[in-house]
C-alpha positions as CSV (number, residue, x, y, z in Angstrom):
1,X,-0.4,-4.7,-18.1
2,X,-1.0,-5.1,-22.0
3,X,1.6,-3.0,-24.6
4,X,0.7,-2.8,-27.8
5,X,-2.1,-4.5,-27.3
6,X,-4.4,-5.5,-30.7
7,X,-7.9,-6.4,-30.6
8,X,-8.8,-8.0,-33.8
9,X,-10.6,-10.9,-32.9
10,X,-7.5,-13.5,-33.1
11,X,-7.9,-15.2,-30.0
12,X,-10.9,-17.3,-29.4
13,X,-11.3,-18.8,-26.1
14,X,-13.9,-21.6,-25.3
15,X,-15.0,-23.9,-22.7
16,X,-15.5,-27.8,-22.4
17,X,-15.5,-29.0,-18.8
18,X,-16.1,-26.9,-15.9
19,X,-16.3,-29.2,-12.6
20,X,-16.3,-32.5,-15.4
21,X,-19.8,-31.3,-16.8
22,X,-19.1,-30.5,-20.2
23,X,-20.1,-27.0,-21.7
24,X,-19.2,-25.6,-25.3
25,X,-20.1,-21.6,-24.3
26,X,-20.6,-18.9,-21.3
27,X,-21.2,-18.2,-18.8
28,X,-19.0,-20.3,-16.7
29,X,-21.0,-21.1,-13.6
30,X,-18.9,-21.0,-10.2
31,X,-22.0,-21.9,-8.3
32,X,-21.1,-22.3,-4.6
33,X,-18.2,-24.3,-5.7
34,X,-15.1,-23.0,-3.2
35,X,-12.3,-24.2,-6.3
36,X,-13.9,-24.7,-9.9
37,X,-11.4,-26.6,-12.6
38,X,-12.1,-25.3,-15.9
39,X,-11.2,-26.7,-19.2
40,X,-10.8,-24.7,-22.0
41,X,-9.7,-24.3,-25.5
42,X,-7.2,-21.3,-27.3
43,X,-7.1,-20.8,-30.7
44,X,-4.5,-17.8,-31.9
45,X,-4.9,-16.6,-35.3
46,X,-2.6,-14.3,-36.4
47,X,-3.7,-11.6,-39.7
48,X,-2.3,-11.8,-42.6
49,X,-1.3,-9.2,-42.9
50,X,1.0,-8.9,-39.6
51,X,4.5,-10.7,-39.3
52,X,4.5,-13.5,-36.8
53,X,7.7,-15.4,-35.3
54,X,7.3,-19.2,-34.9
55,X,6.6,-18.4,-31.2
56,X,5.2,-16.2,-28.5
57,X,3.8,-16.6,-25.2
58,X,-0.1,-17.5,-24.2
59,X,-1.6,-16.9,-20.6
60,X,-5.1,-16.9,-19.0
61,X,-5.9,-14.2,-16.6
62,X,-9.0,-13.2,-14.4
63,X,-10.3,-10.5,-12.7
64,X,-13.2,-8.9,-11.5
65,X,-13.1,-5.5,-12.4
66,X,-11.3,-3.9,-15.1
67,X,-8.4,-5.4,-17.4
68,X,-6.1,-3.5,-15.4
69,X,-6.7,-5.3,-12.7
70,X,-6.5,-8.6,-14.3
71,X,-3.9,-12.0,-12.8
72,X,-2.6,-14.7,-14.4
73,X,-5.2,-17.3,-13.1
74,X,-3.9,-20.9,-11.5
75,X,-2.8,-22.8,-13.8
76,X,-2.7,-20.1,-16.9
77,X,0.5,-19.7,-17.5
78,X,1.3,-21.9,-20.2
79,X,4.5,-20.4,-21.5
80,X,5.8,-20.8,-25.2
81,X,3.0,-21.2,-28.0
82,X,4.6,-22.3,-30.9
83,X,3.0,-21.9,-35.0
84,X,5.3,-23.9,-36.7
85,X,5.6,-21.6,-39.7
86,X,2.4,-21.1,-40.2
87,X,0.0,-18.4,-38.8
88,X,-2.5,-20.5,-36.6
89,X,-1.8,-22.3,-32.9
90,X,-4.2,-24.0,-30.7
91,X,-4.3,-25.1,-26.5
92,X,-5.6,-26.9,-24.3
93,X,-5.5,-25.4,-21.3
94,X,-6.9,-26.0,-17.7
95,X,-7.3,-23.8,-14.7
96,X,-8.7,-23.3,-11.5
97,X,-10.7,-20.8,-10.3
98,X,-11.5,-19.2,-6.5
99,X,-14.6,-18.3,-6.0
100,X,-13.6,-16.0,-3.3
101,X,-11.3,-14.1,-6.2
102,X,-14.7,-12.7,-7.7
103,X,-17.1,-10.3,-6.7
104,X,-21.5,-11.2,-6.4
105,X,-21.4,-9.2,-9.7
106,X,-19.4,-11.7,-11.2
107,X,-15.9,-11.0,-13.3
108,X,-14.7,-12.6,-16.6
109,X,-11.4,-14.5,-18.1
110,X,-9.6,-14.0,-21.3
111,X,-7.0,-15.4,-22.9
112,X,-3.4,-13.5,-24.2
113,X,-1.1,-14.0,-26.5
114,X,1.9,-12.1,-26.7
115,X,4.8,-12.1,-29.5
116,X,7.9,-11.6,-28.6
117,X,8.4,-8.0,-29.6
118,X,5.3,-7.4,-26.9
119,X,2.4,-6.7,-29.3
120,X,-0.8,-8.7,-27.8
121,X,-3.6,-9.9,-29.0
122,X,-6.6,-10.8,-26.7
123,X,-9.9,-12.5,-26.5
124,X,-12.9,-11.8,-25.6
125,X,-14.0,-11.3,-22.1
126,X,-15.7,-14.8,-21.1
127,X,-18.1,-14.3,-18.3
128,X,-17.9,-15.4,-14.9
129,X,-20.9,-15.5,-12.7
130,X,-21.3,-16.9,-8.5
131,X,-23.6,-18.1,-6.2
132,X,-24.2,-15.2,-3.5
133,X,-22.5,-17.4,-0.7
134,X,-20.4,-20.5,-0.6
135,X,-21.1,-23.5,1.0
136,X,-19.4,-26.7,1.5
137,X,-20.0,-27.6,-2.0
138,X,-17.3,-29.2,-3.7
139,X,-14.1,-29.3,-2.0
140,X,-10.7,-30.1,-3.0
141,X,-10.3,-32.9,-4.7
142,X,-6.9,-34.0,-5.1
143,X,-5.2,-36.4,-6.8
144,X,-4.1,-39.8,-5.3
145,X,-0.3,-39.2,-5.5
146,X,-1.2,-35.1,-3.6
147,X,0.6,-35.1,-0.2
148,X,-1.9,-34.0,2.5
149,X,-0.1,-30.9,4.2
150,X,-2.1,-32.6,7.8
151,X,-0.1,-36.0,7.2
152,X,3.4,-34.5,6.2
153,X,6.2,-34.9,8.5
154,X,7.1,-31.4,9.9
155,X,10.1,-31.1,12.3
156,X,12.0,-27.8,12.3
157,X,15.9,-28.2,14.4
158,X,17.4,-27.4,15.9
159,X,17.6,-24.8,18.6
160,X,21.0,-22.0,18.5
161,X,22.7,-19.6,21.1
162,X,24.1,-16.5,18.8
163,X,25.8,-13.3,19.4
164,X,24.0,-10.2,19.0
165,X,24.9,-8.7,15.4
166,X,25.9,-12.0,14.3
167,X,23.9,-14.2,12.2
168,X,21.8,-17.4,13.0
169,X,22.6,-20.5,11.6
170,X,19.9,-21.5,8.3
171,X,16.8,-22.6,10.1
172,X,15.7,-25.9,8.5
173,X,13.0,-27.9,8.2
174,X,12.2,-31.4,7.7
175,X,11.7,-31.5,3.7
176,X,8.9,-33.3,1.6
177,X,7.1,-33.9,-1.5
178,X,5.1,-31.0,-3.3
179,X,4.7,-32.2,-7.2
180,X,1.7,-30.1,-7.0
181,X,2.7,-27.1,-4.9
182,X,1.6,-24.5,-8.7
183,X,-2.4,-25.9,-7.3
184,X,-4.6,-25.3,-4.8
185,X,-3.8,-28.9,-3.4
186,X,-0.1,-28.4,-3.7
187,X,1.5,-27.3,0.1
188,X,1.8,-24.2,1.4
189,X,4.7,-23.4,4.3
190,X,4.0,-20.4,6.6
191,X,7.1,-19.7,8.6
192,X,7.4,-17.6,12.1
193,X,10.6,-15.8,13.0
194,X,12.3,-12.7,13.9
195,X,14.3,-10.6,12.2
196,X,14.6,-10.0,7.8
197,X,14.3,-12.9,5.7
198,X,17.4,-13.1,3.2
199,X,16.1,-16.9,1.4
200,X,14.2,-19.3,1.6
201,X,14.9,-22.2,-0.3
202,X,10.7,-24.3,-0.6
203,X,13.3,-27.5,-1.9
204,X,15.3,-28.0,0.9
205,X,13.2,-26.3,3.1
206,X,15.6,-24.0,4.6
207,X,14.9,-20.4,6.5
208,X,17.7,-18.0,6.8
209,X,17.8,-14.5,7.8
210,X,19.9,-11.3,8.3
211,X,22.3,-10.2,11.3
212,X,20.1,-10.1,14.4
213,X,20.4,-6.4,16.1
214,X,17.7,-6.6,18.6
215,X,18.3,-7.9,22.0
216,X,16.2,-10.9,23.1
217,X,15.7,-14.6,22.6
218,X,12.4,-15.8,19.8
219,X,11.3,-18.5,18.8
220,X,11.3,-20.6,14.7
221,X,8.0,-22.7,13.8
222,X,6.4,-23.6,10.5
223,X,2.9,-24.6,9.5
224,X,1.7,-25.7,7.1
225,X,-0.8,-26.2,4.6
226,X,-3.5,-26.0,1.3
227,X,-2.4,-23.4,-1.1
228,X,-5.8,-22.8,-1.4
229,X,-7.5,-21.2,1.8
230,X,-4.8,-19.8,3.5
231,X,-5.1,-21.9,6.3
232,X,-2.3,-23.7,8.0
233,X,-3.2,-27.2,10.2
234,X,0.6,-28.4,10.6
235,X,2.3,-26.7,13.2
236,X,5.8,-28.0,13.2
237,X,7.9,-27.9,16.7
238,X,9.5,-24.5,18.1
239,X,13.3,-24.4,17.9
240,X,14.4,-21.3,20.8
241,X,16.9,-18.8,19.1
242,X,18.8,-17.6,22.2
243,X,20.5,-14.3,22.0
244,X,23.7,-13.2,23.9
245,X,25.2,-9.8,24.3
246,X,28.7,-9.3,22.2
247,X,32.1,-9.2,23.7
248,X,33.2,-5.7,24.9
249,X,36.2,-5.3,23.5
250,X,38.7,-2.0,23.8
251,X,39.6,0.3,21.8
252,X,42.7,2.2,23.6
253,X,46.2,2.0,22.9
254,X,48.1,1.0,26.0
255,X,50.4,3.6,27.0
256,X,54.1,2.1,26.8
257,X,56.1,3.4,29.9
258,X,60.3,4.3,29.1
């Protein structure tokens, strides 16, 4: 994951707020809270003897084992970091960490700045700790304008009849707003269907599947829930896809009578 990694202490990662509590040092304690909101400050300082372009990318990773199995934290892909011609750049970042992503022994997060040439500068690890069990604690606290998946209109259209070896029309679901799709309180959709998927359009809420190669009718349903928790309480109506045999065509050439 880390290409041409430079271990010089050029990236500094400092926590500032953990679940609405001001902090200025680690470790970060997730306690028994399912989802924790973490505010961080990152300072990237390129050594004077290292050439640097005016921009690069900045990401926050988390892991519970080692750097090699680290993943980008929710909210941790910060895109381009600009230096404005200097050697120092700073960025304030808010990420979400999930209690279930860490072992009882804890884990860590770190920041990584990568130049366009692929050279990476990584901060020291910032330790993550948690309680042995997760309680109700502080559950998700979505903003007022975040849709509640249980209250979203969730319908599918429409029943179809398709011949064997043909391709159904795209399955259409009712469209909904999802302004926080990359956050734990964004809306997650799960489709139940038969066949091989061609395209899932999360903007227009359509699902396309490939040609039907097996006989047998089937149903399609869409369930909605929060990104966090992997539960889908809002289930749509089911639509039925009726598969009928393909017509038999003769490949015999009629004989000609003189």
